[in-house]
N, C-alpha and C positions, 0 to 999 in steps of 0.2 A: 299959764303953760310959754311965752313970751319970755318974763323974768327966768324961768330956769328953764328949759329947751329952747328959746329965741326963736317956741311956733308960734305964727297969731293964733289968739285962737279962737279965733271963726274957723280957724282950717282946722281945726281942734275935730272929730267925731266923739261926740262923750258915750264913747262905749268900753268895753274892758278890748276889743281885744284891739284898739290904734292907741292903748298905752304899753298893751301883752306885747304889740311888736315893734315896738321899742326898747324893751332893756333888754339885756347886754342876754344872750342865750347860757349864760354859765348859768345864770341867777333869775330868770324866767321858774325853773322849780321850787327851791325855796320858797320865792316871793306865790306859788300856786300853792302848797302844801297851812301857809300861814294864813292866806287866804281861805280856800276848807276847813281848816281846821276853826278861826275860830268863824265860821256861816254855822258850822255845825252841832261847835259851844265846847271844843274838846281844849280852847285856848281863849281870858276873855279877851285880846286886843290883840293887834298886830303893830311888832318891832321889828323894822331888818333894816339894811339898808342896801343900798341892787343900784350899777351904773342901767342911764339907760341914756339913750340915743341924745346928743344937743345938734340942733339945725346946722351950725358944724362940721357938723358928720364923729366930731370928737364923743366921748362917753365923759359924760358925770356921776359923781355920785352921786343919789338923794334918802333920806332919813323919812322912810315911809309909817306915818304911825297911824294906827285907827283905832277903830270902836266899833261893834254891831248890833246896833238900836234895836232893841224887840219890842213884842209890844204879847197880850195876852190875845191875839187870833195871829 
């Protein structure tokens, strides 16, 4: 968190809301749809870029890649 956003990891709440609250308003819906599609199984992985607010107040671009891990239950 510090290297990417200038935020002390101890100050980061491990919640989706914390992260979404820092994403550029124009990028939130695109990321939200990608996450929902991955969770629903409509896509195999998340692979998108978006802007997020650095502690300095500036927007920085991040590349978000992720997979949903599933098991039999």
